[in-house]
VMD Tcl script that draws the C-alpha trace (Angstrom):
set ca {
  {97.16 92.58 107.34}
  {97.98 92.78 103.73}
  {100.70 90.38 102.50}
  {104.22 91.85 102.39}
  {104.41 91.64 98.71}
  {101.22 93.77 98.26}
  {102.74 96.36 100.44}
  {106.09 96.32 98.87}
  {104.39 96.57 95.19}
  {102.50 99.74 96.57}
  {105.78 101.19 97.84}
  {107.38 100.39 94.51}
  {104.79 101.99 92.68}
  {104.99 105.18 94.85}
  {108.67 105.46 94.24}
  {108.21 105.07 90.53}
  {105.40 107.80 90.50}
  {107.74 110.26 92.54}
  {110.53 109.59 90.19}
  {108.82 110.21 86.87}
  {106.45 112.98 88.06}
  {108.37 115.92 86.49}
  {108.94 114.10 83.32}
  {105.30 113.06 83.08}
  {104.19 116.79 83.67}
  {106.66 117.99 80.97}
  {105.58 115.39 78.40}
  {101.93 116.30 79.17}
  {102.41 119.88 78.75}
  {104.33 119.29 75.42}
  {101.52 117.16 74.31}
  {103.87 114.24 73.35}
  {101.60 111.33 73.98}
  {103.89 108.88 72.29}
  {106.74 109.61 74.81}
  {104.23 109.52 77.60}
  {103.10 106.04 76.58}
  {106.78 104.82 76.75}
  {107.00 105.48 80.40}
  {106.49 102.64 82.89}
  {102.82 101.95 83.50}
  {103.44 101.95 87.12}
  {104.70 105.57 86.87}
  {101.05 106.75 86.39}
  {99.58 108.27 89.72}
  {96.27 106.57 88.73}
  {97.69 103.09 89.41}
  {98.32 104.16 93.13}
  {95.66 102.75 95.70}
  {95.13 104.43 99.16}
  {96.39 101.83 101.70}
  {96.92 101.94 105.40}
  {100.50 102.86 106.34}
  {100.49 100.38 109.08}
  {98.79 97.50 107.86}
  {98.40 97.72 104.10}
  {94.51 97.52 104.22}
  {92.97 98.86 101.13}
  {89.48 99.49 102.37}
  {88.19 101.95 105.07}
  {91.13 104.36 104.55}
  {91.02 107.73 106.51}
  {92.91 110.16 104.02}
  {93.69 112.75 106.91}
  {95.52 110.41 108.86}
  {96.73 107.94 106.11}
  {95.63 104.74 108.13}
  {92.56 102.47 107.96}
  {89.60 102.81 110.22}
  {90.62 99.83 112.19}
  {94.11 101.21 113.05}
  {92.61 104.54 113.66}
  {90.31 103.05 116.19}
  {92.90 101.13 118.12}
  {95.24 104.14 118.00}
  {92.53 106.33 119.28}
  {91.32 104.24 122.17}
  {95.12 103.94 123.20}
  {95.41 107.53 123.16}
  {98.21 107.66 120.56}
  {96.41 110.31 118.26}
  {96.19 113.61 120.17}
  {92.78 115.46 120.21}
  {90.83 112.44 119.41}
  {88.67 110.55 121.93}
  {85.55 108.30 121.76}
  {82.24 110.14 121.54}
  {79.61 109.62 124.30}
  {76.34 111.32 124.68}
}
mol new
graphics top color blue
foreach p $ca { graphics top sphere $p radius 0.5 }
foreach p [lrange $ca 0 end-1] q [lrange $ca 1 end] { graphics top cylinder $p $q radius 0.2 }
display resetview
């Protein structure tokens, strides 16, 4: 489990990216890089990190499900993800 402060920081960045998305796109289209530079640094989508929605783990992230491999395995074994079962051959 990631620290609550790390998860909160990530949520704050996600909110800033969403808030300034239209403005960033307009400034990029106009080529106004001076104004683009004055926007908050955390408003850039490059600063986002893929993190597990449940635990905040940054590594082993499965993009399709939005969770880490550990959380995915636990949920799959508990039958909480429809259509997913453990392979056996």
